[in-house]
VOGUZA-667548 format. One line per 3 residues: number of its first residue (from 1); their letters; for each residue x, y, z negated of N, C-alpha, C, O. Coordinates in Angstrom, 3 decimals, m for minus. Example, Ala and Ser with C-alpha at 12.3 -4.5 7.8 and 13.67 -1.06 7.14 Angstrom:
1 = as = 13.190,m5.690,m7.800,12.300,m4.500,m7.800,13.200,m3.300,m7.800,14.236,m3.319,m8.465 | 12.850,m2.250,m7.080,13.670,m1.060,m7.140,12.900,0.030,m7.870,13.409,1.138,m8.039
REM end
This chain:
1 = xxx = 18.940,m1.474,m7.717,18.012,m1.044,m6.683,18.132,0.445,m6.409,17.824,0.888,m5.303 | 18.568,1.223,m7.377,18.699,2.657,m7.162,17.741,3.434,m8.037,16.815,2.876,m8.624 | 17.980,4.731,m8.114,17.127,5.599,m8.921,15.849,5.913,m8.150,15.747,5.644,m6.953
4 = xxx = 14.884,6.484,m8.852,13.638,6.887,m8.193,13.937,7.848,m7.047,13.358,7.735,m5.967 | 14.838,8.786,m7.288,15.179,9.767,m6.259,15.783,9.091,m5.033,15.441,9.435,m3.902 | 16.677,8.134,m5.254,17.300,7.411,m4.134,16.262,6.608,m3.356,16.278,6.590,m2.125
7 = xxx = 15.366,5.950,m4.071,14.321,5.155,m3.422,13.427,6.049,m2.565,13.114,5.712,m1.423 | 13.020,7.186,m3.118,12.152,8.097,m2.367,12.874,8.668,m1.151,12.269,8.830,m0.091 | 14.149,8.971,m1.294,14.925,9.509,m0.168,15.013,8.465,0.953,14.835,8.793,2.126
10 = xxx = 15.284,7.220,0.589,15.365,6.132,1.569,14.000,5.908,2.238,13.925,5.719,3.452 | 12.932,5.929,1.444,11.579,5.746,1.979,11.227,6.857,2.960,10.602,6.610,3.992 | 11.633,8.081,2.633,11.364,9.208,3.518,12.132,9.069,4.829,11.604,9.377,5.898
13 = xxx = 13.377,8.606,4.747,14.178,8.408,5.963,13.545,7.337,6.850,13.525,7.478,8.073 | 13.029,6.269,6.240,12.355,5.219,7.020,11.146,5.795,7.752,10.946,5.524,8.936 | 10.342,6.588,7.049,9.129,7.167,7.648,9.492,8.114,8.786,8.846,8.103,9.833
16 = xxx = 10.521,8.932,8.586,10.951,9.849,9.645,11.388,9.061,10.873,11.054,9.420,12.002 | 12.139,7.980,10.646,12.611,7.151,11.748,11.480,6.526,12.549,11.615,6.277,13.748 | 10.364,6.274,11.874,9.196,5.669,12.530,8.181,6.718,12.988,7.160,6.375,13.585
19 = xxx = 8.458,7.992,12.709,7.543,9.063,13.101,6.226,9.045,12.352,5.193,9.412,12.913 | 6.241,8.628,11.106,5.006,8.527,10.319,4.555,9.903,9.815,5.391,10.761,9.532 | 3.231,10.119,9.702,2.697,11.413,9.261,2.513,11.507,7.746,1.709,12.311,7.275
22 = xxx = 3.237,10.708,6.987,3.169,10.740,5.526,4.596,10.665,4.980,5.555,10.629,5.750 | 4.734,10.641,3.663,6.040,10.845,3.038,7.036,9.704,3.178,8.234,9.960,3.304 | 6.581,8.448,3.161,7.593,7.403,3.180,7.080,5.994,3.356,5.884,5.716,3.274
25 = xxx = 8.046,5.105,3.604,7.829,3.663,3.771,8.635,2.950,2.690,9.861,3.055,2.650 | 7.941,2.225,1.814,8.580,1.548,0.687,8.580,0.036,0.867,7.638,m0.526,1.427 | 9.624,m0.616,0.399,9.608,m2.072,0.286,8.803,m2.419,m0.966,8.712,m1.594,m1.875
28 = xxx = 8.219,m3.608,m1.038,7.400,m3.945,m2.207,8.108,m3.745,m3.549,7.519,m3.180,m4.471 | 9.349,m4.192,m3.676,10.058,m4.050,m4.951,10.280,m2.580,m5.301,10.248,m2.214,m6.476 | 10.503,m1.738,m4.296,10.659,m0.304,m4.535,9.346,0.293,m5.038,9.336,1.105,m5.963
31 = xxx = 8.245,m0.118,m4.419,6.931,0.374,m4.831,6.643,m0.015,m6.273,6.124,0.792,m7.044 | 6.975,m1.235,m6.637,6.734,m1.705,m8.006,7.550,m0.891,m9.001,7.043,m0.522,m10.061 | 8.801,m0.608,m8.676,9.650,0.189,m9.546,9.059,1.595,m9.726,9.010,2.110,m10.843
34 = xxx = 8.617,2.202,m8.639,8.008,3.532,m8.725,6.720,3.492,m9.543,6.440,4.413,m10.311 | 5.947,2.440,m9.380,4.703,2.288,m10.134,4.993,2.283,m11.636,4.210,2.806,m12.429 | 6.114,1.693,m12.013,6.497,1.629,m13.423,7.122,2.930,m13.922,6.948,3.295,m15.085
37 = xxx = 7.844,3.627,m13.055,8.665,4.747,m13.528,8.161,6.140,m13.174,8.448,7.091,m13.901 | 7.425,6.289,m12.091,6.967,7.620,m11.686,5.695,7.977,m12.455,4.706,7.250,m12.371 | 5.703,9.066,m13.190,4.518,9.450,m13.960,3.294,9.626,m13.054,3.344,10.356,m12.064
40 = xxx = 2.216,8.959,m13.400,0.968,9.086,m12.654,0.930,8.369,m11.318,m0.042,8.517,m10.578 | 1.966,7.588,m10.979,1.983,6.870,m9.697,0.808,5.906,m9.623,0.382,5.342,m10.631 | 0.293,5.727,m8.409,m0.901,4.917,m8.208,m0.728,4.022,m6.982,m0.271,4.477,m5.933
43 = xxx = m1.092,2.759,m7.118,m1.102,1.843,m5.985,m2.553,1.659,m5.546,m3.404,1.261,m6.341 | m2.827,1.951,m4.278,m4.166,1.781,m3.725,m4.128,0.582,m2.782,m3.443,0.602,m1.760 | m4.871,m0.457,m3.138,m4.956,m1.674,m2.332,m6.129,m1.506,m1.376,m7.279,m1.423,m1.806
46 = xxx = m5.837,m1.456,m0.068,m6.875,m1.164,0.929,m7.374,m2.410,1.655,m8.042,m2.304,2.683 | m7.052,m3.597,1.120,m7.573,m4.821,1.729,m9.072,m4.930,1.475,m9.660,m4.073,0.816 | m9.682,m5.979,1.995,m11.123,m6.173,1.823,m11.430,m6.894,0.515,m10.560,m7.513,m0.098
49 = xxx = m12.692,m6.796,0.106,m13.138,m7.521,m1.092,m12.837,m9.013,m0.982,m12.434,m9.643,m1.960 | m13.031,m9.568,0.194,m12.750,m10.995,0.394,m11.279,m11.292,0.119,m10.954,m12.293,m0.520 | m10.393,m10.428,0.598,m8.963,m10.637,0.360,m8.631,m10.534,m1.127,m7.860,m11.341,m1.646
52 = xxx = m9.207,m9.544,m1.815,m8.952,m9.422,m3.246,m9.425,m10.675,m3.973,m8.721,m11.217,m4.825 | m10.638,m11.131,m3.622,m11.228,m12.278,m4.312,m10.522,m13.590,m4.003,m10.301,m14.396,m4.907 | m10.165,m13.818,m2.745,m9.667,m15.120,m2.326,m8.155,m15.228,m2.219,m7.608,m16.324,m2.339
55 = xxx = m7.462,m14.101,m1.992,m6.007,m14.151,m1.803,m5.272,m13.721,m3.055,m4.274,m14.333,m3.434 | m5.756,m12.678,m3.698,m5.118,m12.216,m4.931,m5.200,m10.710,m5.086,m5.442,m9.968,m4.134 | m4.989,m10.288,m6.324,m5.085,m8.870,m6.676,m3.788,m8.410,m7.341,m3.039,m9.211,m7.901
58 = xxx = m3.544,m7.104,m7.265,m2.414,m6.484,m7.953,m2.954,m5.824,m9.217,m3.884,m5.020,m9.139 | m2.386,m6.148,m10.387,m2.868,m5.540,m11.629,m2.828,m4.013,m11.571,m1.874,m3.437,m11.048 | m3.842,m3.369,m12.095,m3.985,m1.916,m12.177,m4.107,m1.196,m10.830,m4.120,0.034,m10.795
61 = xxx = m4.195,m1.933,m9.734,m4.359,m1.270,m8.432,m5.757,m0.673,m8.326,m6.721,m1.218,m8.863 | m5.850,0.443,m7.632,m7.142,1.018,m7.287,m7.546,0.345,m5.976,m6.825,0.439,m4.983 | m8.681,m0.323,m5.969,m9.109,m1.091,m4.794,m10.152,m0.304,m4.002,m11.258,m0.055,m4.481
64 = xxx = m9.777,0.082,m2.780,m10.688,0.800,m1.881,m10.514,0.200,m0.490,m9.441,0.306,0.103 | m11.562,m0.428,0.029,m11.460,m1.040,1.351,m11.200,0.003,2.440,m11.869,1.035,2.487 | m10.234,m0.269,3.308,m10.004,0.554,4.504,m10.977,0.102,5.582,m11.660,0.917,6.202
67 = xxx = m11.032,m1.210,5.799,m12.036,m1.819,6.676,m12.975,m2.615,5.794,m12.548,m3.222,4.812 | m14.238,m2.614,6.137,m15.215,m3.334,5.329,m15.346,m4.781,5.796,m15.143,m5.103,6.967 | m15.693,m5.639,4.837,m15.909,m7.059,5.123,m17.371,m7.367,4.851,m17.905,m6.879,3.855
70 = xxx = m18.043,m8.146,5.676,m17.549,m8.709,6.943,m17.642,m7.677,8.074,m18.212,m6.600,7.899 | m17.092,m8.011,9.200,m17.203,m7.188,10.389,m16.003,m6.310,10.682,m15.827,m5.857,11.813 | m15.180,m6.065,9.682,m13.962,m5.287,9.852,m14.204,m3.894,10.434,m13.401,m3.394,11.222
73 = xxx = m15.318,m3.275,10.038,m15.578,m1.908,10.493,m14.932,m0.939,9.502,m14.836,m1.235,8.311 | m14.498,0.199,9.989,m13.840,1.206,9.141,m14.798,1.658,8.054,m15.974,1.911,8.314 | m14.286,1.758,6.833,m15.065,2.237,5.701,m15.246,3.750,5.841,m14.275,4.490,5.689
76 = xxx = m16.468,4.234,6.129,m16.674,5.668,6.335,m16.482,6.484,5.063,m16.326,7.703,5.128 | m16.492,5.827,3.910,m16.367,6.520,2.622,m14.966,6.435,2.033,m14.762,6.791,0.872 | m13.989,5.963,2.826,m12.642,5.749,2.283,m12.080,7.012,1.628,m11.684,6.980,0.463
79 = xxx = m12.042,8.116,2.363,m11.437,9.348,1.833,m12.244,9.881,0.651,m11.664,10.352,m0.327 | m13.569,9.813,0.727,m14.406,10.286,m0.381,m14.147,9.463,m1.641,m14.051,10.014,m2.737 | m14.035,8.156,m1.484,m13.776,7.296,m2.637,m12.374,7.535,m3.187,m12.177,7.571,m4.402
82 = xxx = m11.407,7.698,m2.297,m10.035,8.001,m2.715,m10.014,9.295,m3.530,m9.387,9.361,m4.587 | m10.691,10.303,m3.038,m10.737,11.600,m3.709,m11.365,11.486,m5.096,m10.926,12.152,m6.033 | m12.389,10.642,m5.228,m13.045,10.434,m6.529,m12.142,9.704,m7.512,m12.192,9.964,m8.714
85 = xxx = m11.315,8.791,m7.006,m10.608,7.874,m7.903,m9.115,8.147,m8.081,m8.506,7.644,m9.025 | m8.515,8.943,m7.178,m7.063,9.142,m7.224,m6.728,10.629,m7.161,m7.205,11.345,m6.280 | m5.915,11.080,m8.091,m5.482,12.479,m8.163,m4.684,12.855,m6.917,m3.784,12.121,m6.508
88 = xxx = m5.009,13.987,m6.321,m4.305,14.455,m5.114,m2.828,14.726,m5.362,m2.028,14.702,m4.427 | m2.463,14.982,m6.604,m1.068,15.298,m6.936,m0.242,14.041,m7.224,0.980,14.121,m7.348 | m0.889,12.900,m7.331,m0.179,11.662,m7.679,0.695,11.163,m6.539,0.447,11.465,m5.371
91 = xxx = 1.714,10.401,m6.890,2.470,9.630,m5.913,1.579,8.414,m5.616,1.340,7.584,m6.493 | 1.095,8.320,m4.380,0.125,7.287,m4.020,0.757,6.334,m3.014,1.271,6.751,m1.976 | 0.709,5.041,m3.343,1.280,4.003,m2.484,0.152,3.111,m1.985,m0.677,2.652,m2.770
94 = xxx = 0.123,2.868,m0.680,m0.955,2.112,m0.061,m0.467,0.726,0.327,0.600,0.574,0.923 | m1.271,m0.296,m0.021,m0.939,m1.695,0.218,m2.078,m2.373,0.966,m3.246,m2.165,0.634 | m1.750,m3.189,1.980,m2.744,m4.034,2.642,m2.142,m5.436,2.776,m1.233,m5.780,2.021
97 = xxx = m2.618,m6.240,3.700,m2.111,m7.603,3.837,m0.690,m7.625,4.370,0.178,m8.301,3.817 | m0.448,m6.871,5.465,0.852,m6.955,6.124,1.555,m5.610,6.301,2.652,m5.562,6.858 | 0.948,m4.527,5.840,1.566,m3.214,5.972,1.103,m2.437,7.186,1.744,m1.457,7.564
100 = xxx = m0.015,m2.852,7.823,m0.518,m2.156,9.015,m1.728,m1.283,8.680,m1.722,m0.090,8.984 | m2.761,m1.850,8.062,m3.927,m1.036,7.679,m3.515,0.086,6.731,m4.074,1.183,6.766 | m2.538,m0.204,5.893,m2.096,0.801,4.925,m1.433,1.998,5.604,m1.386,3.081,5.020
103 = xxx = m0.926,1.830,6.813,m0.396,2.964,7.583,m1.531,3.948,7.854,m1.385,5.150,7.634 | m2.667,3.430,8.334,m3.827,4.273,8.605,m4.350,4.940,7.348,m4.736,6.109,7.369 | m4.362,4.193,6.250,m4.852,4.742,4.987,m3.938,5.863,4.490,m4.423,6.905,4.050
106 = xxx = m2.622,5.657,4.556,m1.672,6.687,4.115,m1.787,7.933,4.999,m1.710,9.059,4.507 | m1.970,7.723,6.298,m2.124,8.852,7.224,m3.417,9.617,6.931,m3.421,10.848,6.919 | m4.511,8.893,6.696,m5.797,9.535,6.397,m5.722,10.315,5.087,m6.272,11.411,4.979
109 = xxx = m5.041,9.748,4.096,m4.901,10.436,2.814,m4.076,11.713,2.982,m4.415,12.752,2.415 | m3.004,11.635,3.754,m2.172,12.820,4.007,m2.989,13.900,4.696,m2.906,15.079,4.350 | m3.775,13.481,5.672,m4.618,14.414,6.407,m5.664,15.062,5.482,m6.072,16.204,5.696
112 = xxx = m6.084,14.321,4.463,m7.088,14.812,3.521,m6.487,15.679,2.415,m7.200,16.117,1.512 | m5.179,15.928,2.484,m4.560,16.828,1.516,m3.713,16.186,0.442,m3.174,16.887,m0.415 | m3.581,14.866,0.463,m2.670,14.197,m0.469,m1.247,14.444,0.034,m0.955,14.216,1.208
115 = xxx = m0.369,14.907,m0.844,0.951,15.346,m0.386,2.082,14.383,m0.721,3.243,14.665,m0.422 | 1.760,13.252,m1.337,2.804,12.338,m1.787,2.393,10.895,m1.492,2.273,10.081,m2.407 | 2.175,10.578,m0.198,1.665,9.275,0.230,2.771,8.393,0.800,3.629,8.851,1.555
118 = xxx = 2.730,7.122,0.421,3.713,6.144,0.878,3.008,4.859,1.307,2.044,4.426,0.677 | 3.495,4.266,2.371,3.025,2.961,2.818,3.944,1.902,2.220,5.149,2.121,2.097 | 3.376,0.751,1.847,4.188,m0.362,1.365,4.392,m1.336,2.520,3.465,m2.019,2.955
121 = xxx = 5.635,m1.379,3.005,6.004,m2.275,4.094,5.775,m3.729,3.688,5.866,m4.063,2.506 | 5.484,m4.578,4.635,5.276,m6.022,4.433,3.942,m6.342,3.773,3.470,m7.474,3.884 | 3.318,m5.388,3.091,2.025,m5.617,2.464,2.045,m6.657,1.366,3.084,m6.924,0.761
124 = xxx = 0.889,m7.238,1.117,0.742,m8.228,0.051,1.268,m9.595,0.479,1.853,m10.319,m0.327 | 1.058,m9.949,1.759,1.404,m11.289,2.226,2.546,m11.355,3.227,3.028,m12.449,3.520 | 2.994,m10.230,3.759,4.087,m10.245,4.730,3.633,m10.627,6.124,2.442,m10.807,6.381
127 = xxx = 4.601,m10.748,7.020,4.319,m11.097,8.414,4.028,m12.582,8.571,4.309,m13.379,7.677 | 3.466,m12.941,9.712,3.229,m14.353,10.029,4.547,m15.028,10.385,5.422,m14.424,11.005 | 4.676,m16.297,9.981,5.859,m17.071,10.348,5.616,m17.751,11.697,4.602,m17.495,12.345
130 = xxx = 6.535,m18.610,12.117,6.431,m19.282,13.417,5.165,m20.131,13.530,4.698,m20.396,14.638 | 4.604,m20.560,12.397,3.376,m21.361,12.386,2.120,m20.499,12.254,1.015,m21.025,12.123 | 2.292,m19.178,12.289,1.143,m18.287,12.185,0.623,m18.112,10.772,m0.504,m17.656,10.578
133 = xxx = 1.435,m18.469,9.776,1.008,m18.364,8.381,1.726,m17.211,7.687,2.882,m16.907,7.982 | 1.021,m16.583,6.767,1.607,m15.487,5.981,2.035,m15.998,4.613,1.620,m17.070,4.171 | 2.872,m15.208,3.956,3.270,m15.531,2.591,4.689,m16.040,2.474,5.197,m16.201,1.364
136 = xxx = 5.345,m16.297,3.604,6.710,m16.833,3.574,7.753,m15.796,3.983,8.931,m15.943,3.659 | 7.325,m14.739,4.701,8.264,m13.757,5.258,8.062,m12.379,4.640,7.691,m11.433,5.335 | 8.298,m12.266,3.374,8.191,m10.962,2.732,6.832,m10.706,2.130,5.968,m11.582,2.098
139 = xxx = 6.659,m9.495,1.655,5.403,m9.105,1.029,5.500,m9.073,m0.484,6.468,m9.550,m1.076 | 4.479,m8.500,m1.090,4.391,m8.317,m2.545,4.528,m9.649,m3.284,5.331,m9.766,m4.209 | 3.741,m10.658,m2.876,3.781,m11.960,m3.566,5.141,m12.632,m3.416,5.689,m13.137,m4.396
142 = xxx = 5.689,m12.644,m2.210,6.968,m13.299,m1.926,8.078,m12.658,m2.758,9.026,m13.336,m3.157 | 7.963,m11.355,m3.022,8.972,m10.636,m3.818,8.857,m10.964,m5.304,9.672,m10.502,m6.101 | 7.852,m11.758,m5.686,7.689,m12.163,m7.070,7.126,m11.066,m7.967,7.329,m11.081,m9.181
145 = xxx = 6.419,m10.118,m7.364,5.847,m9.011,m8.139,4.494,m9.427,m8.728,3.878,m10.376,m8.244 | 4.033,m8.732,m9.757,2.821,m9.153,m10.465,1.579,m9.179,m9.559,1.325,m8.248,m8.794 | 0.821,m10.266,m9.671,m0.455,m10.401,m9.006,m1.228,m11.501,m9.710,m0.655,m12.297,m10.453
148 = xxx = m2.523,m11.541,m9.474,m3.345,m12.590,m10.085,m4.448,m12.996,m9.117,m4.791,m12.257,m8.195 | m4.982,m14.158,m9.342,m6.026,m14.723,m8.480,m7.389,m14.400,m9.077,m7.585,m14.449,m10.291 | m8.348,m14.060,m8.170,m9.735,m13.955,m8.611,m10.241,m12.636,m9.006,m11.406,m12.510,m9.384
REM end
């Protein structure tokens, strides 16, 4: 898969190509490798409580809703909670269902002074397939990375 430095360089190139306001775009397997190898690295799962409870959780993830459930309104305390729970100097990777909400979370964290923010592409469940279902086209679970139910 490559060294940590190679992974970060590739992630940064992806983000530059997409014009993202944060450090990089990681594939799920790359994020997992960094979580294991980068000192102090942190995965922030920004899905809703309902998603954590009913779809699955990532072990050791810091769970902070980007949008609140029910109603899908933006969590006004997101940055404050992030600041309380995650070191500003850490390599921080943001995960959501499909890799879209986590873009906003990574951008908000960067704006708040976090200097090492990465979005996890494909998210936990990946994109929808031709039948409108998730879980078959990429994502954290499809990549066989650690997760648990409940």
